SERO-4910 file (N, C-alpha, C, O; in steps of 0.05 Angstrom, whole numbers):
BEGIN
 pado doro    nc1    nc2    nc3   cac1   cac2   cac3    cc1    cc2    cc3    oc1    oc2    oc3
  Met    A    794   -239  -1154    794   -247  -1122    785   -222  -1108    761   -225  -1101
  Ile    A    790   -208  -1104    780   -186  -1091    757   -173  -1087    747   -163  -1067
  Arg    A    748   -176  -1120    716   -176  -1124    705   -198  -1109    692   -193  -1089
  Tyr    A    707   -219  -1117    696   -250  -1104    693   -238  -1072    671   -233  -1062
  Val    A    717   -234  -1058    715   -229  -1031    697   -209  -1015    687   -213   -994
  Leu    A    696   -185  -1033    675   -162  -1032    649   -167  -1033    634   -154  -1019
  Phe    A    639   -186  -1049    617   -198  -1064    606   -209  -1036    586   -200  -1024
  Val    A    623   -231  -1026    612   -253  -1006    613   -231   -982    593   -232   -969
  Val    A    631   -213   -975    627   -195   -950    602   -183   -948    591   -178   -926
  Ala    A    591   -176   -976    568   -152   -980    546   -174   -972    530   -170   -954
  Leu    A    549   -195   -986    528   -219   -984    521   -229   -953    500   -237   -943
  Leu    A    542   -227   -945    539   -242   -913    528   -217   -895    514   -220   -875
  Ala    A    539   -189   -905    529   -165   -892    498   -167   -894    485   -167   -874
  Ser    A    489   -170   -916    461   -174   -923    438   -191   -910    414   -186   -905
  Ile    A    453   -215   -906    442   -233   -888    444   -225   -861    422   -221   -851
  Val    A    458   -222   -852    462   -210   -820    443   -184   -821    433   -183   -798
  Val    A    436   -167   -832    418   -144   -833    386   -152   -835    368   -141   -822
  Phe    A    385   -176   -858    363   -182   -861    349   -203   -840    325   -205   -836
  Leu    A    375   -219   -827    363   -235   -799    358   -219   -777    341   -225   -760
  Ser    A    372   -197   -775    374   -179   -755    344   -159   -754    334   -152   -732
  Tyr    A    334   -153   -780    308   -142   -788    286   -161   -777    269   -155   -760
  Ser    A    287   -186   -791    273   -207   -784    263   -211   -756    239   -209   -750
  Leu    A    285   -219   -735    290   -217   -717    278   -196   -695    271   -203   -672
  Tyr    A    277   -171   -705    270   -141   -694    236   -146   -705    219   -146   -688
  Ala    A    230   -148   -730    206   -147   -735    184   -170   -714    161   -164   -705
  Arg    A    197   -192   -712    178   -215   -702    178   -208   -672    156   -210   -660
  Ile    A    200   -200   -659    197   -190   -629    183   -167   -624    176   -163   -600
  His    A    176   -149   -644    164   -126   -641    131   -129   -648    113   -114   -639
  Asn    A    127   -148   -665     99   -149   -676     82   -177   -666     58   -178   -670
  Glu    A     97   -198   -653     83   -221   -647     68   -214   -622     78   -203   -602
  Pro    A     37   -223   -626     19   -215   -612     24   -242   -587     31   -266   -591
  Leu    A     17   -230   -562     16   -241   -533    -11   -254   -536    -31   -240   -535
  Ser    A    -13   -287   -540    -34   -292   -536    -43   -310   -510    -42   -334   -508
  Leu    A    -53   -291   -493    -55   -302   -468    -92   -299   -460   -105   -280   -467
  Asn    A    -99   -316   -450   -125   -318   -442   -127   -301   -413   -142   -313   -398
  Gln    A   -118   -282   -405   -118   -271   -386   -107   -239   -394    -90   -230   -410
  Gln    A   -125   -224   -372   -124   -191   -373    -97   -184   -358    -84   -166   -367
  Tyr    A    -89   -197   -336    -62   -189   -318    -48   -206   -316    -55   -230   -315
  Val    A    -24   -198   -315     -2   -217   -297     13   -210   -276     29   -192   -280
  Gln    A     10   -219   -255     29   -216   -230     61   -220   -232     70   -240   -243
  Ile    A     73   -205   -224    103   -203   -229    110   -207   -195     93   -196   -180
  Glu    A    125   -218   -186    133   -224   -158    165   -215   -155    180   -226   -171
  Ser    A    174   -200   -138    200   -192   -137    220   -214   -139    221   -232   -123
  Gly    A    233   -211   -156    260   -230   -159    252   -248   -181    267   -267   -185
  Asp    A    226   -247   -198    219   -259   -222    240   -251   -246    249   -228   -248
  Thr    A    247   -271   -263    265   -261   -286    253   -260   -308    230   -270   -308
  Phe    A    261   -251   -329    247   -250   -358    249   -281   -366    227   -291   -371
  Asn    A    269   -296   -368    273   -322   -374    247   -341   -365    236   -356   -381
  Gln    A    240   -337   -333    222   -350   -320    196   -343   -332    179   -360   -337
  Leu    A    193   -314   -336    165   -311   -352    155   -315   -382    132   -316   -392
  Cys    A    173   -316   -389    178   -319   -423    172   -354   -421    156   -365   -436
  Asn    A    188   -368   -403    185   -395   -408    153   -406   -402    143   -424   -415
  Lys    A    142   -393   -383    114   -393   -373     94   -389   -400     79   -405   -410
  Trp    A    100   -367   -406     86   -355   -428     86   -375   -453     68   -376   -469
  Gln    A    107   -389   -452    112   -408   -480     97   -433   -474     84   -445   -491
  Ala    A    101   -439   -450     84   -469   -443     54   -463   -443     38   -482   -443
  Glu    A     44   -437   -444     17   -428   -440      7   -427   -466    -17   -423   -469
  Gly    A     23   -431   -488     25   -423   -516     19   -395   -526      6   -391   -546
  Ala    A     29   -374   -509     19   -348   -514     41   -340   -535     38   -321   -549
  Leu    A     66   -358   -535     78   -345   -559     96   -365   -570    102   -382   -553
  Asp    A    106   -369   -592    118   -388   -607    145   -400   -595    151   -423   -588
  Ser    A    160   -375   -597    190   -391   -582    204   -363   -561    200   -338   -563
  Cys    A    216   -375   -548    235   -347   -528    250   -348   -541    258   -325   -544
  Leu    A    263   -364   -556    295   -358   -567    300   -333   -578    319   -320   -568
  Pro    A    287   -322   -597    283   -295   -610    290   -273   -582    308   -257   -581
  Tyr    A    275   -276   -567    274   -259   -543    301   -260   -526    316   -241   -523
  Lys    A    302   -283   -517    325   -290   -500    357   -280   -520    376   -268   -511
  Leu    A    353   -286   -541    377   -273   -559    377   -243   -555    396   -231   -545
  Tyr    A    359   -235   -561    359   -205   -566    359   -194   -533    366   -171   -533
  Ser    A    354   -202   -511    362   -198   -485    393   -200   -477    402   -187   -458
  Lys    A    409   -217   -491    436   -215   -492    443   -187   -499    459   -175   -485
  Leu    A    432   -175   -521    444   -153   -534    434   -129   -514    449   -109   -511
  Asn    A    413   -130   -503    398   -105   -487    383   -120   -461    359   -126   -461
  Pro    A    400   -124   -441    396   -138   -425    380   -116   -401    368   -127   -383
  Asn    A    382    -90   -401    367    -70   -388    342    -70   -396    324    -65   -381
  Leu    A    339    -77   -424    302    -79   -430    286   -103   -423    262   -107   -427
  Phe    A    306   -120   -411    289   -143   -398    290   -151   -367    288   -173   -358
  Thr    A    294   -133   -357    289   -135   -324    265   -126   -315    256   -104   -321
  Leu    A    253   -142   -300    227   -143   -292    216   -127   -264    227   -133   -243
  Lys    A    197   -109   -265    190    -93   -243    165   -108   -223    142   -111   -233
  Ala    A    169   -116   -199    150   -122   -189    119   -113   -188    115    -92   -176
  Gly    A    105   -122   -195     72   -107   -194     52   -124   -209     57   -147   -215
  Val    A     30   -114   -214      8   -124   -232      6   -111   -252      4    -87   -249
  Tyr    A      4   -119   -272     -2   -102   -304    -19   -118   -318    -23   -142   -313
  Glu    A    -34   -100   -341    -50   -109   -352    -35   -116   -378    -13   -105   -382
  Ile    A    -43   -132   -394    -31   -144   -416    -47   -159   -441    -40   -174   -459
  Ser    A    -71   -148   -433    -93   -153   -458    -90   -145   -485    -82   -122   -485
  Ala    A    -91   -152   -507    -85   -142   -532    -60   -130   -536    -60   -112   -552
  Leu    A    -37   -137   -525    -11   -129   -531      5   -149   -544     -1   -173   -541
  Thr    A     29   -138   -561     44   -155   -572     63   -164   -548     65   -153   -526
  Val    A     77   -187   -555     95   -197   -530    112   -171   -523    109   -158   -502
  Trp    A    126   -166   -539    149   -137   -535    133   -119   -520    142   -114   -497
  Ser    A    110   -105   -526     97    -86   -515     91    -94   -479     91    -79   -460
  Ala    A     88   -116   -482     80   -128   -447    105   -133   -433    104   -136   -408
  Ile    A    127   -135   -444    156   -134   -435    161   -110   -427    166   -107   -403
  Asn    A    161    -86   -444    166    -60   -445    153    -49   -418    166    -36   -401
  Lys    A    124    -58   -417    107    -43   -401    118    -55   -372    123    -40   -353
  Ile    A    122    -84   -369    133    -94   -346    159    -80   -339    160    -68   -317
  Asn    A    180    -81   -356    204    -66   -355    203    -36   -340    216    -31   -319
  Lys    A    183    -18   -355    184      4   -340    166      7   -320    165     30   -312
  Gly    A    149    -11   -307    139    -14   -288    107      7   -285     95     18   -266
  Ile    A    102      5   -315     74     17   -310     52     -3   -304     43    -17   -321
  Lys    A     45     -4   -278     23    -21   -265      3    -16   -275      1      4   -289
  Ala    A    -18    -33   -270    -44    -39   -276    -67    -15   -255    -64    -15   -231
  Asp    A    -82     -1   -265    -96     18   -248   -121      5   -240   -136     -1   -258
  Phe    A   -127     -1   -214   -157    -10   -207   -166     16   -186   -151     34   -178
  Thr    A   -192     11   -180   -210     29   -172   -227     19   -155   -238     -3   -159
  Phe    A   -231     33   -134   -257     22   -112   -269     45   -107   -255     66   -106
  Thr    A   -295     47   -102   -314     65   -106   -331     61    -77   -348     44    -75
  Ile    A   -325     77    -55   -347     84    -36   -368     99    -37   -363    123    -33
  Ile    A   -391     93    -43   -417    103    -54   -424    120    -31   -420    112     -9
  Glu    A   -435    145    -34   -449    161    -17   -478    145      4   -498    136     -8
  Gly    A   -477    144     24   -497    127     43   -496    101     47   -513     88     60
  Glu    A   -470     91     34   -465     61     42   -458     56     71   -446     75     80
  Ser    A   -460     41     84   -452     33    109   -425     18    108   -418      8     87
  Tyr    A   -408     17    133   -385      6    136   -382    -25    125   -365    -34    110
  Gln    A   -403    -38    139   -406    -64    133   -410    -70     98   -396    -88     88
  Ala    A   -422    -60     86   -425    -59     61   -403    -55     43   -400    -68     22
  Ile    A   -381    -32     55   -362    -29     39   -336    -48     48   -315    -47     35
  Val    A   -337    -66     70   -321    -88     80   -332   -113     62   -315   -129     53
  Glu    A   -355   -116     56   -359   -136     42   -353   -134     11   -350   -153     -3
  Lys    A   -353   -108      4   -346   -102    -26   -313   -110    -30   -303   -123    -49
  Leu    A   -298    -97     -6   -266   -100     -7   -258   -130    -14   -243   -138    -32
  Lys    A   -275   -147      7   -269   -177     -1   -274   -188    -26   -268   -211    -29
  Gly    A   -281   -179    -41   -288   -191    -69   -271   -174    -92   -276   -177   -115
  Arg    A   -254   -159    -85   -234   -134   -105   -208   -150   -115   -191   -159   -100
  Glu    A   -209   -152   -137   -184   -168   -152   -157   -149   -143   -153   -125   -144
  Phe    A   -141   -168   -137   -110   -160   -128   -108   -143   -107    -87   -129   -104
  Leu    A   -132   -142    -90   -125   -128    -62   -127   -144    -37   -145   -161    -34
  Val    A   -110   -140    -21   -102   -160      0   -127   -150     23   -127   -128     34
  Phe    A   -142   -168     25   -157   -163     50   -149   -175     76   -149   -199     82
  Asp    A   -142   -151     92   -128   -156    112   -144   -146    139   -133   -145    162
  Ile    A   -170   -140    133   -183   -123    152   -188   -141    183   -189   -132    206
  Pro    A   -192   -169    173   -196   -191    204   -169   -185    212   -168   -186    237
  Gln    A   -151   -180    204   -117   -178    220   -118   -150    236   -105   -148    257
  Val    A   -131   -129    226   -124   -105    236   -142    -94    254   -165    -94    245
  Asp    A   -140    -85    278   -149    -76    302   -163    -47    293   -155    -26    303
  Val    A   -189    -48    270   -201    -23    259   -201      0    273   -190     21    268
  Glu    A   -219    -11    296   -221     19    317   -197     28    333   -196     50    344
  Ala    A   -176     11    334   -149     28    342   -139     37    328   -129     59    333
  His    A   -135     25    303   -118     32    278   -123     59    266   -105     75    259
  Phe    A   -152     65    266   -163     88    253   -172    107    273   -179    130    266
  Gln    A   -172    101    295   -179    121    313   -204    134    309   -206    158    313
  Phe    A   -226    120    301   -249    129    295   -260    143    321   -256    135    344
  Gly    A   -278    169    310   -296    181    330   -316    158    347   -328    140    337
  Asn    A   -316    164    375   -336    146    384   -327    115    391   -338    101    408
  Ala    A   -303    108    372   -295     78    370   -313     60    359   -320     38    368
  His    A   -323     75    332   -340     60    316   -339     71    287   -344     95    282
  Pro    A   -333     52    266   -329     64    242   -347     72    221   -342     76    197
  Glu    A   -368     74    235   -391     78    214   -389    109    212   -388    124    232
  Gly    A   -390    119    181   -393    149    176   -368    160    173   -368    183    162
  Trp    A   -339    148    181   -318    157    179   -304    151    152   -280    158    153
  Leu    A   -311    142    131   -299    138    110   -310    162     87   -334    169     87
  Tyr    A   -295    172     70   -303    193     50   -311    184     24   -294    174     10
  Pro    A   -337    185     14   -342    172     -9   -334    183    -31   -338    206    -38
  Glu    A   -324    165    -43   -301    171    -70   -293    147    -86   -295    124    -78
  Thr    A   -283    154   -108   -267    134   -127   -239    139   -116   -232    162   -111
  Tyr    A   -221    115   -110   -205    109   -100   -188     93   -123   -201     77   -137
  His    A   -160     97   -128   -146     82   -145   -122     65   -131   -115     73   -109
  Tyr    A   -112     47   -138    -93     33   -126    -80     12   -146    -88      5   -168
  Glu    A    -63      5   -134    -40    -15   -152    -48    -45   -140    -57    -48   -118
  Gly    A    -43    -63   -157    -41    -90   -144    -28    -97   -127     -4    -96   -130
  Gly    A    -42   -110   -101    -22   -117    -83    -34   -102    -52    -37   -112    -30
  Thr    A    -40    -74    -62    -50    -59    -34    -71    -68    -21    -92    -76    -30
  Ser    A    -63    -65      7    -81    -75     24   -109    -59     28   -110    -35     25
  Ala    A   -131    -74     34   -154    -60     45   -151    -40     65   -167    -21     65
  Ser    A   -132    -43     84   -131    -27    107   -122     -3     96   -132     19    103
  Ala    A   -103     -4     77    -91     22     64   -104     41     54    -98     64     55
  Leu    A   -130     29     38   -152     40     26   -166     50     48   -172     74     47
  Leu    A   -172     40     64   -190     50     82   -178     71     98   -193     89    105
  Thr    A   -152     71    105   -137     93    114   -137    118     96   -140    139    108
  Arg    A   -135    119     71   -138    142     54   -167    155     56   -171    179     55
  Ala    A   -188    134     59   -216    150     58   -220    157     81   -236    175     81
  His    A   -211    149    104   -209    155    134   -200    185    133   -216    204    139
  Asn    A   -174    188    126   -163    218    128   -173    231    113   -172    255    120
  Lys    A   -185    227     93   -199    247     73   -227    255     88   -234    279     85
  Met    A   -241    239    102   -262    242    120   -261    265    139   -278    282    145
  Lys    A   -229    259    151   -229    270    175   -219    303    167   -222    321    183
  Arg    A   -208    304    142   -203    326    129   -224    342    122   -223    366    127
  Gln    A   -243    332    112   -266    346    102   -281    353    122   -291    375    123
  Leu    A   -286    331    145   -303    342    164   -292    373    185   -303    391    197
  Asp    A   -265    366    179   -255    390    199   -259    418    179   -268    439    188
  Glu    A   -253    415    159   -259    439    144   -285    447    145   -289    470    151
  Val    A   -307    429    139   -338    442    141   -343    448    164   -357    468    167
  Trp    A   -334    431    191   -334    446    214   -328    478    225   -338    491    244
  Thr    A   -314    484    210   -307    513    204   -325    532    188   -320    554    178
  Lys    A   -345    519    186   -361    533    162   -394    527    177   -416    526    166
  Arg    A   -389    526    197   -415    519    214   -432    545    217   -420    567    216
  Glu    A   -457    546    220   -469    565    225   -468    571    259   -471    551    272
  Ala    A   -466    590    271   -464    595    295   -483    585    321   -474    578    342
  Asp    A   -512    586    313   -526    580    330   -542    549    321   -566    545    326
  Ile    A   -527    530    308   -535    504    309   -535    492    332   -520    500    350
  Pro    A   -551    472    337   -552    461    364   -529    434    360   -537    412    369
  Leu    A   -508    434    351   -499    413    353   -469    413    366   -454    425    352
  Lys    A   -456    403    390   -439    405    404   -412    405    394   -397    423    402
  Asn    A   -403    386    374   -382    384    364   -388    369    335   -410    362    327
  Lys    A   -359    364    321   -364    356    294   -369    329    291   -373    319    269
  Tyr    A   -370    314    315   -381    283    313   -409    286    309   -421    275    290
  Glu    A   -421    302    327   -448    300    325   -453    313    292   -470    301    281
  Ala    A   -443    330    280   -446    341    256   -442    316    235   -458    314    216
  Leu    A   -420    298    238   -419    277    223   -450    251    229   -459    240    210
  Ile    A   -459    248    249   -481    237    255   -504    245    243   -520    229    233
  Leu    A   -507    272    244   -529    283    230   -526    285    202   -547    280    190
  Ala    A   -506    289    189   -499    289    159   -504    260    148   -511    257    125
  Ser    A   -500    240    163   -507    217    150   -536    210    150   -547    197    132
  Ile    A   -548    218    169   -578    213    172   -589    236    143   -603    227    125
  Ile    A   -580    260    145   -594    274    116   -581    256     98   -600    248     84
  Glu    A   -562    246     90   -546    230     71   -572    211     66   -582    213     44
  Lys    A   -584    196     82   -604    170     80   -629    180     76   -645    165     63
  Glu    A   -638    205     85   -663    213     81   -668    228     53   -690    233     45
  Ser    A   -644    235     40   -647    254     18   -646    241    -10   -625    229    -15
  Gly    A   -663    241    -28   -665    231    -51   -648    251    -73   -633    242    -90
  Lys    A   -654    275    -71   -641    295    -81   -620    316    -70   -626    326    -49
  Ala    A   -598    323    -81   -578    340    -66   -592    366    -63   -584    378    -43
  Ala    A   -609    377    -74   -618    407    -71   -641    405    -43   -646    425    -29
  Glu    A   -650    386    -39   -667    384    -15   -651    380     15   -663    382     36
  Arg    A   -628    376     13   -608    373     34   -613    391     59   -625    386     79
  Ser    A   -600    411     51   -603    436     73   -634    434     84   -638    426    107
  Thr    A   -657    442     66   -680    439     78   -693    413     90   -714    414    102
  Ile    A   -678    386     86   -685    363    109   -667    369    133   -674    362    156
  Ser    A   -646    380    129   -625    391    156   -644    408    168   -647    403    191
  Ser    A   -656    426    161   -674    452    167   -688    440    189   -692    452    211
  Val    A   -699    413    182   -723    402    198   -712    386    219   -724    388    240
  Phe    A   -692    371    219   -674    367    243   -670    384    259   -675    379    283
  His    A   -660    406    254   -642    428    270   -670    441    285   -668    446    309
  Asn    A   -691    444    273   -715    458    281   -718    434    305   -710    437    328
  Arg    A   -731    411    296   -736    390    317   -716    385    342   -724    374    362
  Leu    A   -692    393    341   -673    389    359   -676    414    374   -679    414    398
  Asn    A   -675    436    360   -679    461    382   -701    459    394   -699    465    418
  Lys    A   -727    452    386   -751    446    405   -752    421    422   -773    413    433
  Gly    A   -731    409    422   -733    381    441   -751    369    427   -768    362    443
  Met    A   -758    363    405   -771    339    388   -754    318    381   -731    321    373
  Arg    A   -766    296    385   -753    269    366   -754    274    340   -769    285    325
  Leu    A   -726    259    337   -718    263    303   -742    248    282   -752    256    260
  Gln    A   -746    224    297   -765    207    284   -763    204    254   -781    211    238
  Thr    A   -734    192    247   -730    185    221   -726    158    218   -713    146    235
  Asp    A   -735    147    199   -734    120    190   -705    111    188   -696     95    205
  Pro    A   -693    117    174   -660    104    167   -650     98    192   -636     78    194
  Thr    A   -656    114    217   -641    109    238   -653     82    252   -641     64    264
  Val    A   -677     83    245   -689     50    256   -681     27    242   -676      5    253
  Ile    A   -680     30    218   -670      7    203   -638      7    208   -629    -16    207
  Tyr    A   -623     23    211   -595     15    218   -597      2    245   -582    -17    248
  Gly    A   -610      8    266   -611     -3    294   -624    -32    284   -611    -50    293
  Leu    A   -644    -39    270   -648    -67    265   -631    -88    255   -634   -112    259
  Gly    A   -609    -76    242   -588    -87    224   -602   -108    208   -622   -106    194
  Ala    A   -585   -135    214   -595   -152    194   -630   -167    195   -639   -185    181
  Arg    A   -644   -151    219   -669   -160    221   -685   -144    200   -709   -150    198
  Tyr    A   -675   -126    187   -693   -108    171   -694   -125    143   -674   -133    132
  Gln    A   -720   -129    135   -727   -148    113   -740   -130     90   -749   -140     70
  Gly    A   -738    -98     94   -745    -83     72   -771    -67     77   -779    -50     60
  Asp    A   -783    -72    102   -807    -59    110   -805    -49    145   -797    -62    165
  Ile    A   -813    -28    144   -816    -14    174   -843    -31    188   -864    -29    175
  Lys    A   -841    -42    207   -869    -51    222   -871    -29    245   -851    -16    253
  Arg    A   -898    -25    257   -904    -10    275   -891    -27    299   -891    -11    317
  Val    A   -883    -43    305   -869    -57    329   -842    -49    326   -828    -45    346
  His    A   -832    -45    303   -801    -32    297   -797     -9    310   -777     -5    324
  Leu    A   -819     11    304   -819     40    316   -823     37    343   -813     55    357
  Lys    A   -839     17    357   -841     21    385   -815     10    400   -810     18    423
  Glu    A   -800     -5    389   -776    -23    400   -752      3    412   -745     24    401
  His    A   -745     -6    433   -725     12    447   -694      0    436   -682    -18    448
  Thr    A   -683     12    412   -655      9    407   -642     35    409   -655     56    407
  Pro    A   -612     36    414   -599     61    416   -606     77    389   -605    102    388
  Tyr    A   -613     63    371   -619     84    341   -647     93    331   -653    107    311
  Asn    A   -665     78    351   -694     88    345   -704    113    355   -716    114    376
  Thr    A   -696    138    335   -704    163    345   -734    169    345   -744    191    342
  Tyr    A   -747    146    347   -777    151    351   -784    147    381   -805    154    391
  Arg    A   -758    131    395   -757    127    420   -733    141    436   -734    138    460
  Ile    A   -716    152    427   -694    164    437   -696    188    435   -711    195    417
  Asn    A   -686    207    448   -681    239    451   -659    248    435   -639    234    434
  Gly    A   -660    268    422   -634    275    401   -620    252    379   -631    235    365
  Leu    A   -598    260    382   -583    241    357   -576    214    370   -574    211    394
  Pro    A   -572    191    344   -563    168    357   -533    169    361   -520    188    353
  Pro    A   -520    148    373   -497    149    382   -478    147    367   -455    150    377
  Thr    A   -482    140    340   -464    141    321   -475    144    288   -498    139    283
  Pro    A   -456    154    267   -467    155    243   -483    132    238   -486    114    255
  Ile    A   -495    133    213   -511    108    207   -502    103    172   -515     86    159
  Ala    A   -483    118    161   -478    116    133   -457    129    137   -448    139    158
  Met    A   -444    129    108   -421    149    103   -432    172     86   -445    167     65
  Pro    A   -427    196     95   -441    222     88   -426    235     62   -402    233     64
  Ser    A   -435    249     39   -427    260     22   -416    288     34   -421    296     56
  Gln    A   -403    299     20   -390    327     22   -412    348     23   -409    369     36
  Asp    A   -435    340      7   -458    359      7   -477    356     31   -489    375     40
  Ala    A   -480    328     44   -494    326     67   -474    336     90   -486    344    110
  Leu    A   -450    336     91   -439    345    117   -442    382    111   -446    395    131
  Leu    A   -440    392     91   -447    420     92   -471    425    108   -471    438    129
  Ala    A   -498    409     93   -523    410     96   -526    415    133   -539    431    146
  Ala    A   -508    394    140   -509    389    171   -505    414    184   -518    420    204
  Val    A   -489    426    175   -472    453    198   -481    479    180   -471    501    185
  Gln    A   -502    475    156   -508    504    143   -535    495    137   -540    489    114
  Pro    A   -552    492    155   -587    487    151   -600    512    136   -597    536    142
  Lys    A   -613    503    120   -632    522    111   -648    537    130   -656    522    148
  Lys    A   -656    563    132   -669    574    147   -704    574    147   -716    594    139
  Thr    A   -717    553    154   -748    546    148   -763    549    177   -750    554    197
  Asp    A   -790    546    177   -801    538    197   -818    505    195   -841    499    203
  Tyr    A   -801    491    184   -812    466    179   -800    442    202   -777    442    208
  Phe    A   -820    425    212   -822    405    231   -823    379    222   -817    359    235
  Tyr    A   -833    378    193   -841    349    187   -832    349    154   -825    370    145
  Phe    A   -833    330    140   -824    317    115   -833    286    104   -830    265    117
  Val    A   -841    287     84   -855    257     71   -847    260     46   -847    280     31
  Ser    A   -840    232     42   -830    229     10   -853    231     -8   -873    219      0
  Lys    A   -856    241    -29   -874    245    -54   -874    214    -66   -895    203    -73
  Gly    A   -851    202    -68   -846    174    -84   -832    177   -106   -829    158   -121
  Asn    A   -820    205   -113   -806    210   -136   -776    220   -129   -761    229   -147
  Gly    A   -770    217   -103   -748    223    -94   -748    251    -86   -726    261    -85
  Glu    A   -770    266    -81   -773    292    -73   -792    285    -48   -801    262    -45
  His    A   -798    307    -30   -803    306     -4   -827    335     -4   -825    356    -16
  His    A   -849    326     11   -868    348     17   -857    355     47   -851    339     65
  Phe    A   -855    382     46   -847    397     80   -867    409     88   -877    426     74
  Ser    A   -879    404    117   -897    419    128   -886    425    151   -866    415    162
  Lys    A   -905    452    160   -898    469    186   -909    454    210   -899    451    232
  Ser    A   -932    446    202   -951    436    226   -956    406    226   -948    394    206
  Leu    A   -969    390    247   -969    363    243   -995    360    226   -996    341    210
  Lys    A  -1017    381    230  -1042    379    217  -1034    371    183  -1043    353    169
  Glu    A  -1016    392    175  -1007    391    151   -996    369    140  -1002    361    118
  His    A   -974    356    157   -967    333    148   -980    312    149   -976    294    133
  Asn    A  -1000    308    170  -1016    285    161  -1033    283    137  -1039    261    127
  Arg    A  -1041    308    126  -1051    314    101  -1034    299     85  -1042    279     74
  Ala    A  -1010    306     84   -986    298     63   -979    268     64   -972    254     45
  Val    A   -982    259     90   -981    228     90  -1004    215     82  -1001    192     73
  Arg    A  -1027    223     82  -1054    214     68  -1053    220     38  -1069    205     25
  Lys    A  -1040    236     26  -1039    240     -8  -1013    222    -13  -1017    202    -27
  Tyr    A   -992    224     -6   -962    213    -19   -967    185     -4   -967    167    -21
  Ile    A   -970    177     17   -965    153     29   -987    134     30   -980    111     22
  Leu    A  -1012    137     38  -1037    125     40  -1053    132     11  -1074    120      6
  Lys    A  -1044    152     -7  -1058    148    -30  -1087    161    -28  -1103    150    -43
  Lys    A  -1096    179    -15  -1124    180     -2  -1129    209    -10  -1150    220     -5
***
């Protein structure tokens, strides 16, 4: 009789172990078959709500095994709010990621030479980013120099979590530009014709738009500094283009060069009133540390490089060679 009881107990124990192992194996190996890369968990969402939703979408066979397991280990099934990447995961791996708060990492890149308007347009289409720019008084919120946002966002790749606001990203980019500009301004050459760091930011943005190769930036800067020192107009096309705004259709015409706008450096003396793009670190440094040259002109060779000239006569020859192809 005792042997029989022991046999039954052993058999039941084996069955329990087998069922427990089967349950464990199923829970830890069942793939999450969702046709979406991300899942967004709101504050207050429960595991049962999430699992029932997944089951209704056919992502798993049954929630019962997971609900049974959650009774034994409730702490493993609490959910943290956020956006999570769940592609190519098992159900258990997805639950574990959400339980630990391992949120998806998104990136947004501000490119050197981009305009503020182009950046705002890109922000509108970013996934899981709250576009709140229309609700924010941008100029007051960020305290841009001269109450204008152009030039004040540092070109870099910024990481963010789902649910981040666009204004929060811009705040980070703006604060970094202010720090970089402050640092660069302390490294300025003593004899440059720039009155303050905002003028350095303006000039850096022009250098950024004019330079196809980083190695030429300090030389391009020298041309602008030489012209400023001599009282010559900068006569740089990117400022004309910026002043035209949406009217620019890819080609600068003679009438554009004659038009009076605050940004037409063929018609105004000195610098334009604001930057025209987001300058890189190299452009910032070039603006305050120009190369020592006797150049007053430059023209594009058509390969990203420029020909620099000391005289108008030499410059005109370069224009005929590289632009007019004569």
